ZADO-1210 file (C-alpha; in nm, 4 decimals, padded with zeros to 6 digits):
<atoms>
<atom x="03.6483" y="09.4643" z="-02.4450" code="UNK" pos="1"/>
<atom x="03.6297" y="09.1898" z="-02.6977" code="UNK" pos="2"/>
<atom x="03.9888" y="09.0708" z="-02.6741" code="UNK" pos="3"/>
<atom x="04.0659" y="08.7771" z="-02.4523" code="UNK" pos="4"/>
<atom x="04.2901" y="08.8594" z="-02.1570" code="UNK" pos="5"/>
<atom x="04.6206" y="08.6743" z="-02.1893" code="UNK" pos="6"/>
<atom x="04.8791" y="08.7039" z="-01.9162" code="UNK" pos="7"/>
<atom x="05.2346" y="08.6100" z="-02.0085" code="UNK" pos="8"/>
<atom x="05.3176" y="08.5027" z="-01.6538" code="UNK" pos="9"/>
<atom x="05.6393" y="08.3167" z="-01.7420" code="UNK" pos="10"/>
<atom x="05.7767" y="08.6291" z="-01.9130" code="UNK" pos="11"/>
<atom x="05.6702" y="08.8441" z="-01.6184" code="UNK" pos="12"/>
<atom x="05.8404" y="08.6073" z="-01.3741" code="UNK" pos="13"/>
<atom x="06.1587" y="08.6039" z="-01.5805" code="UNK" pos="14"/>
<atom x="06.1702" y="08.9851" z="-01.6053" code="UNK" pos="15"/>
<atom x="06.0994" y="09.0217" z="-01.2312" code="UNK" pos="16"/>
<atom x="06.4024" y="08.8078" z="-01.1471" code="UNK" pos="17"/>
<atom x="06.6260" y="08.9583" z="-01.4149" code="UNK" pos="18"/>
<atom x="06.5629" y="09.3203" z="-01.3058" code="UNK" pos="19"/>
<atom x="06.5206" y="09.2709" z="-00.9315" code="UNK" pos="20"/>
<atom x="06.7413" y="09.5740" z="-00.8617" code="UNK" pos="21"/>
<atom x="06.4775" y="09.8063" z="-01.0146" code="UNK" pos="22"/>
<atom x="06.2276" y="09.7513" z="-00.7348" code="UNK" pos="23"/>
<atom x="05.8777" y="09.8550" z="-00.8456" code="UNK" pos="24"/>
<atom x="05.9889" y="09.9879" z="-01.1860" code="UNK" pos="25"/>
<atom x="05.9042" y="09.7358" z="-01.4561" code="UNK" pos="26"/>
<atom x="05.9513" y="09.7376" z="-01.8309" code="UNK" pos="27"/>
<atom x="05.5911" y="09.8577" z="-01.8637" code="UNK" pos="28"/>
<atom x="05.6604" y="10.1782" z="-01.6697" code="UNK" pos="29"/>
<atom x="05.5415" y="10.4378" z="-01.9168" code="UNK" pos="30"/>
<atom x="05.6808" y="10.7678" z="-01.7897" code="UNK" pos="31"/>
<atom x="06.0162" y="10.9425" z="-01.7984" code="UNK" pos="32"/>
<atom x="06.1301" y="10.8301" z="-01.4536" code="UNK" pos="33"/>
<atom x="06.4010" y="11.0958" z="-01.4159" code="UNK" pos="34"/>
<atom x="06.1559" y="11.3713" z="-01.5113" code="UNK" pos="35"/>
<atom x="05.8933" y="11.2348" z="-01.2691" code="UNK" pos="36"/>
<atom x="06.1545" y="11.2402" z="-00.9909" code="UNK" pos="37"/>
<atom x="06.2414" y="11.6000" z="-01.0791" code="UNK" pos="38"/>
<atom x="05.8744" y="11.7027" z="-01.0756" code="UNK" pos="39"/>
<atom x="05.8196" y="11.5244" z="-00.7433" code="UNK" pos="40"/>
<atom x="06.1176" y="11.7144" z="-00.6005" code="UNK" pos="41"/>
<atom x="05.9391" y="12.0343" z="-00.7056" code="UNK" pos="42"/>
<atom x="05.6258" y="11.9083" z="-00.5276" code="UNK" pos="43"/>
<atom x="05.8375" y="11.8261" z="-00.2221" code="UNK" pos="44"/>
<atom x="05.9815" y="12.1787" z="-00.2218" code="UNK" pos="45"/>
<atom x="05.6337" y="12.3271" z="-00.2627" code="UNK" pos="46"/>
<atom x="05.5035" y="12.1321" z="00.0345" code="UNK" pos="47"/>
<atom x="05.8009" y="12.2233" z="00.2572" code="UNK" pos="48"/>
<atom x="05.7601" y="12.5932" z="00.1743" code="UNK" pos="49"/>
<atom x="05.3901" y="12.5630" z="00.2602" code="UNK" pos="50"/>
<atom x="05.4737" y="12.3975" z="00.5938" code="UNK" pos="51"/>
<atom x="05.7080" y="12.6842" z="00.6791" code="UNK" pos="52"/>
<atom x="05.4584" y="12.9542" z="00.5801" code="UNK" pos="53"/>
<atom x="05.1744" y="12.7890" z="00.7738" code="UNK" pos="54"/>
<atom x="05.3956" y="12.7483" z="01.0799" code="UNK" pos="55"/>
<atom x="05.4916" y="13.1157" z="01.0716" code="UNK" pos="56"/>
<atom x="05.1259" y="13.2083" z="01.0443" code="UNK" pos="57"/>
<atom x="05.0444" y="12.9705" z="01.3294" code="UNK" pos="58"/>
<atom x="05.2925" y="13.1478" z="01.5573" code="UNK" pos="59"/>
<atom x="05.1967" y="13.4978" z="01.4431" code="UNK" pos="60"/>
<atom x="04.8164" y="13.4689" z="01.4452" code="UNK" pos="61"/>
<atom x="04.6521" y="13.6910" z="01.7040" code="UNK" pos="62"/>
<atom x="04.3427" y="13.9014" z="01.7546" code="UNK" pos="63"/>
<atom x="03.9844" y="13.8086" z="01.8219" code="UNK" pos="64"/>
<atom x="03.9849" y="13.5286" z="01.5626" code="UNK" pos="65"/>
<atom x="04.3487" y="13.4372" z="01.6216" code="UNK" pos="66"/>
<atom x="04.3007" y="13.1199" z="01.8229" code="UNK" pos="67"/>
<atom x="04.0551" y="12.9520" z="01.5871" code="UNK" pos="68"/>
<atom x="04.2566" y="13.0505" z="01.2800" code="UNK" pos="69"/>
<atom x="04.5762" y="12.9396" z="01.4537" code="UNK" pos="70"/>
<atom x="04.4320" y="12.5890" z="01.4919" code="UNK" pos="71"/>
<atom x="04.3520" y="12.5805" z="01.1193" code="UNK" pos="72"/>
<atom x="04.7051" y="12.6952" z="01.0304" code="UNK" pos="73"/>
<atom x="04.8548" y="12.4165" z="01.2417" code="UNK" pos="74"/>
<atom x="04.6247" y="12.1549" z="01.0899" code="UNK" pos="75"/>
<atom x="04.7193" y="12.2658" z="00.7395" code="UNK" pos="76"/>
<atom x="05.0910" y="12.2703" z="00.8280" code="UNK" pos="77"/>
<atom x="05.0625" y="11.9107" z="00.9468" code="UNK" pos="78"/>
<atom x="04.8770" y="11.8126" z="00.6288" code="UNK" pos="79"/>
<atom x="05.1479" y="11.9767" z="00.4162" code="UNK" pos="80"/>
<atom x="05.4156" y="11.7919" z="00.6145" code="UNK" pos="81"/>
<atom x="05.2323" y="11.4667" z="00.5330" code="UNK" pos="82"/>
<atom x="05.2227" y="11.5685" z="00.1658" code="UNK" pos="83"/>
<atom x="05.5996" y="11.6253" z="00.1719" code="UNK" pos="84"/>
<atom x="05.6431" y="11.2806" z="00.3236" code="UNK" pos="85"/>
<atom x="05.4314" y="11.1195" z="00.0503" code="UNK" pos="86"/>
<atom x="05.6251" y="11.2999" z="-00.2232" code="UNK" pos="87"/>
<atom x="05.9618" y="11.2011" z="-00.0720" code="UNK" pos="88"/>
<atom x="05.8550" y="10.8375" z="-00.0398" code="UNK" pos="89"/>
<atom x="05.7479" y="10.8278" z="-00.4036" code="UNK" pos="90"/>
<atom x="06.0810" y="10.9788" z="-00.5108" code="UNK" pos="91"/>
<atom x="06.2641" y="10.7001" z="-00.3271" code="UNK" pos="92"/>
<atom x="06.0329" y="10.4334" z="-00.4759" code="UNK" pos="93"/>
<atom x="06.1262" y="10.5630" z="-00.8196" code="UNK" pos="94"/>
<atom x="06.4964" y="10.5279" z="-00.7374" code="UNK" pos="95"/>
<atom x="06.5595" y="10.8961" z="-00.6761" code="UNK" pos="96"/>
<atom x="06.6702" y="11.1054" z="-00.3830" code="UNK" pos="97"/>
<atom x="06.4513" y="11.3645" z="-00.2094" code="UNK" pos="98"/>
<atom x="06.6216" y="11.7029" z="-00.2431" code="UNK" pos="99"/>
<atom x="06.5731" y="11.8878" z="00.0850" code="UNK" pos="100"/>
<atom x="06.8600" y="12.1313" z="00.0393" code="UNK" pos="101"/>
<atom x="06.7380" y="12.4513" z="00.2102" code="UNK" pos="102"/>
<atom x="06.9437" y="12.6648" z="-00.0287" code="UNK" pos="103"/>
<atom x="06.7257" y="12.5657" z="-00.3248" code="UNK" pos="104"/>
<atom x="06.3863" y="12.4707" z="-00.1777" code="UNK" pos="105"/>
<atom x="06.2303" y="12.8123" z="-00.2387" code="UNK" pos="106"/>
<atom x="06.3619" y="12.8189" z="-00.5964" code="UNK" pos="107"/>
<atom x="06.2016" y="12.4835" z="-00.6821" code="UNK" pos="108"/>
<atom x="05.8744" y="12.5508" z="-00.5021" code="UNK" pos="109"/>
<atom x="05.5683" y="12.6322" z="-00.7092" code="UNK" pos="110"/>
<atom x="05.4449" y="12.8597" z="-00.4291" code="UNK" pos="111"/>
<atom x="05.6158" y="13.1566" z="-00.2711" code="UNK" pos="112"/>
<atom x="05.6946" y="13.2160" z="00.0913" code="UNK" pos="113"/>
<atom x="05.4919" y="13.5322" z="00.1505" code="UNK" pos="114"/>
<atom x="05.4289" y="13.6218" z="00.5117" code="UNK" pos="115"/>
<atom x="05.1403" y="13.8658" z="00.5394" code="UNK" pos="116"/>
<atom x="05.1138" y="14.0967" z="00.8399" code="UNK" pos="117"/>
<atom x="04.7500" y="14.0878" z="00.9436" code="UNK" pos="118"/>
<atom x="04.5461" y="13.7757" z="01.0038" code="UNK" pos="119"/>
<atom x="04.3468" y="13.8423" z="00.6860" code="UNK" pos="120"/>
<atom x="04.6691" y="13.8874" z="00.4849" code="UNK" pos="121"/>
<atom x="04.8094" y="13.5617" z="00.6222" code="UNK" pos="122"/>
<atom x="04.4950" y="13.3731" z="00.5247" code="UNK" pos="123"/>
<atom x="04.4971" y="13.5389" z="00.1833" code="UNK" pos="124"/>
<atom x="04.8602" y="13.4421" z="00.1190" code="UNK" pos="125"/>
<atom x="04.7863" y="13.0833" z="00.2196" code="UNK" pos="126"/>
<atom x="04.4798" y="13.0789" z="-00.0060" code="UNK" pos="127"/>
<atom x="04.6858" y="13.2066" z="-00.2994" code="UNK" pos="128"/>
<atom x="04.9442" y="12.9338" z="-00.2326" code="UNK" pos="129"/>
<atom x="04.6747" y="12.6657" z="-00.2169" code="UNK" pos="130"/>
<atom x="04.5286" y="12.7865" z="-00.5473" code="UNK" pos="131"/>
<atom x="04.8751" y="12.7677" z="-00.7065" code="UNK" pos="132"/>
<atom x="04.9191" y="12.4152" z="-00.5712" code="UNK" pos="133"/>
<atom x="04.5770" y="12.3138" z="-00.7045" code="UNK" pos="134"/>
<atom x="04.6522" y="12.4472" z="-01.0529" code="UNK" pos="135"/>
<atom x="05.0043" y="12.3029" z="-01.0747" code="UNK" pos="136"/>
<atom x="04.9003" y="11.9641" z="-00.9308" code="UNK" pos="137"/>
<atom x="04.6152" y="11.9413" z="-01.1828" code="UNK" pos="138"/>
<atom x="04.8700" y="11.9995" z="-01.4569" code="UNK" pos="139"/>
<atom x="05.1042" y="11.7329" z="-01.3141" code="UNK" pos="140"/>
<atom x="04.8170" y="11.4831" z="-01.3025" code="UNK" pos="141"/>
<atom x="04.7318" y="11.5535" z="-01.6677" code="UNK" pos="142"/>
<atom x="05.0997" y="11.5207" z="-01.7611" code="UNK" pos="143"/>
<atom x="05.1392" y="11.1862" z="-01.5802" code="UNK" pos="144"/>
<atom x="04.8315" y="11.0433" z="-01.7509" code="UNK" pos="145"/>
<atom x="04.8538" y="10.6655" z="-01.7657" code="UNK" pos="146"/>
<atom x="05.2340" y="10.6580" z="-01.7798" code="UNK" pos="147"/>
<atom x="05.2706" y="10.6331" z="-01.4019" code="UNK" pos="148"/>
<atom x="04.9369" y="10.5553" z="-01.2356" code="UNK" pos="149"/>
<atom x="05.0892" y="10.5277" z="-00.8866" code="UNK" pos="150"/>
<atom x="05.2445" y="10.8746" z="-00.9033" code="UNK" pos="151"/>
<atom x="04.9203" y="11.0057" z="-01.0500" code="UNK" pos="152"/>
<atom x="04.7242" y="10.8637" z="-00.7536" code="UNK" pos="153"/>
<atom x="04.9703" y="11.0229" z="-00.5092" code="UNK" pos="154"/>
<atom x="04.9170" y="11.3564" z="-00.6818" code="UNK" pos="155"/>
<atom x="04.5389" y="11.3105" z="-00.6898" code="UNK" pos="156"/>
<atom x="04.5428" y="11.2600" z="-00.3123" code="UNK" pos="157"/>
<atom x="04.7493" y="11.5744" z="-00.2624" code="UNK" pos="158"/>
<atom x="04.5210" y="11.7672" z="-00.4968" code="UNK" pos="159"/>
<atom x="04.2089" y="11.6663" z="-00.3033" code="UNK" pos="160"/>
<atom x="04.3665" y="11.7906" z="00.0207" code="UNK" pos="161"/>
<atom x="04.4801" y="12.1171" z="-00.1384" code="UNK" pos="162"/>
<atom x="04.1294" y="12.1812" z="-00.2718" code="UNK" pos="163"/>
<atom x="03.9911" y="12.1227" z="00.0776" code="UNK" pos="164"/>
<atom x="04.2495" y="12.3647" z="00.2219" code="UNK" pos="165"/>
<atom x="04.1540" y="12.6306" z="-00.0329" code="UNK" pos="166"/>
<atom x="03.7890" y="12.5911" z="00.0576" code="UNK" pos="167"/>
<atom x="03.8673" y="12.6147" z="00.4312" code="UNK" pos="168"/>
<atom x="04.0758" y="12.9271" z="00.3775" code="UNK" pos="169"/>
<atom x="03.8120" y="13.0916" z="00.1598" code="UNK" pos="170"/>
<atom x="03.5614" y="13.0467" z="00.4439" code="UNK" pos="171"/>
<atom x="03.8113" y="13.1713" z="00.7035" code="UNK" pos="172"/>
<atom x="03.8942" y="13.4782" z="00.4954" code="UNK" pos="173"/>
<atom x="03.5259" y="13.5631" z="00.4595" code="UNK" pos="174"/>
<atom x="03.4767" y="13.5293" z="00.8352" code="UNK" pos="175"/>
<atom x="03.7837" y="13.7302" z="00.9341" code="UNK" pos="176"/>
<atom x="03.7393" y="14.0054" z="00.6770" code="UNK" pos="177"/>
<atom x="03.3635" y="14.0260" z="00.7329" code="UNK" pos="178"/>
<atom x="03.2812" y="13.9681" z="00.3662" code="UNK" pos="179"/>
</atoms>
């Protein structure tokens, strides 16, 4: 960096007062806000579907490994609920509305609600869902780039958790299936 840093504070102050109704969105916001809200509503739907699938698996888990796996399912469900909360909060910060309409959640979700019958199948379905979330969240992060660093950081936090979930589930699947 060879250029001198010059802050146009009077202009910034003027713009802050002039556009007070826009909350955190300034003239330097570099993304398509409406599209970011739409994508975050897809993330919200994905997280809600994951909560529901994990909760079903929590209630249905049984067998010799059932109790330990059940605890993991509940922990992941709670993490996914927190992810949904973070996505919804970001939508509101951007001036949008979180879409929690049950009639369309599954359609907007990146993951599917697949139940699985055995403990191993449940873990496998959750692992597949986590891998889908990892891949789609990586793509969202690339798409956001520097246009919306706050949304990108939200997504990076979700991605880190989803990668941890996938790793946990891979280990659980190996233990339960004996592989």
